[in-house]
C-alpha positions in Angstrom: 105.2 73.2 82.7 108.7 74.7 81.5 111.8 76.6 83.7 111.8 80.3 81.3 113.5 82.1 83.7 116.0 82.3 87.0 118.6 84.8 88.5 120.1 84.6 91.7 118.1 88.2 92.5 114.5 87.3 93.7 113.4 91.4 92.8 114.8 90.7 89.4 112.8 87.4 88.7 109.8 88.4 90.4 109.8 91.8 88.2 109.8 89.2 84.5 107.0 87.5 86.7 105.0 90.1 86.9 106.0 91.1 83.2 105.1 88.1 82.0 101.4 87.5 84.0 100.5 90.4 82.6 100.7 89.4 78.6 98.2 86.2 80.2 100.3 84.0 81.0 100.5 81.5 83.6 103.4 81.6 85.5 104.8 79.2 88.9 107.2 80.9 91.0 109.5 78.2 91.8 112.3 78.3 94.9 110.9 81.5 96.0 112.2 80.7 99.8 115.5 78.6 99.2 118.1 81.1 99.3 118.1 79.9 103.3 119.3 76.8 102.3 122.0 77.6 100.3 125.2 75.8 102.1 123.2 72.4 102.7 122.3 73.7 98.5 124.4 74.3 95.9 124.1 78.8 95.1 122.9 77.9 91.6 119.8 75.1 92.8 118.6 77.4 95.6 118.1 80.4 92.8 114.2 81.6 91.8 112.9 80.2 89.3 110.1 81.0 86.7 107.6 78.4 85.0 105.2 79.1 82.4 102.4 76.6 83.3 101.3 75.8 80.4 103.7 73.9 77.4 101.7 75.4 74.6 102.2 79.8 76.2 106.0 78.7 76.5 107.5 80.8 73.1 105.5 83.6 74.3 106.8 83.6 77.2 110.1 83.6 76.7 109.5 86.0 74.1 108.6 88.7 77.3 112.0 87.1 78.7 113.8 87.8 75.6 112.2 91.4 75.5 113.3 92.1 79.4 117.0 91.5 78.6 117.4 93.5 75.9 115.0 96.3 76.3 117.7 97.6 79.7 120.8 97.2 76.8 121.6 99.9 75.7 124.4 101.1 73.5 128.1 102.5 73.5 128.5 106.0 72.3 131.4 107.9 70.5 132.5 111.4 71.6 131.8 113.9 68.9 135.1 116.1 70.6 137.9 114.1 70.8 135.8 111.1 69.3 136.8 108.4 71.9 134.4 105.3 72.8 132.3 105.7 76.0 130.0 103.0 78.0 126.4 103.5 77.3 126.0 104.5 81.3 128.0 107.6 81.0 126.5 110.9 80.3 130.0 112.6 79.8 133.4 111.8 77.3 134.9 110.5 80.1 138.6 111.9 77.8 137.5 115.0 77.5 134.4 115.5 79.5 132.6 116.7 76.9 128.0 116.2 77.5 126.6 114.4 74.3 123.3 114.1 76.1 121.8 114.5 72.6 123.3 110.9 71.9 
């Protein structure tokens, strides 16, 4: 068994687990209920961990994990009106409030 993913948010780990299992890869969830032990153990040691059962599936599973991390990444954009660089999370330019929804 090899660890392929860990995060402090159990919901995110479960989501990644579902995506990896959808590819027919067997995984095991470790520390699913360990967050109650924080204080007795390090917070990092209590994070839920996703492990691949068969080492031969490791590379494929890691590719799925990496794809999930890149899927939510959007690029910053430059306003057509004033030229200001805006974060991808903005629908309107923070500088001039011009709507660049098409970018």
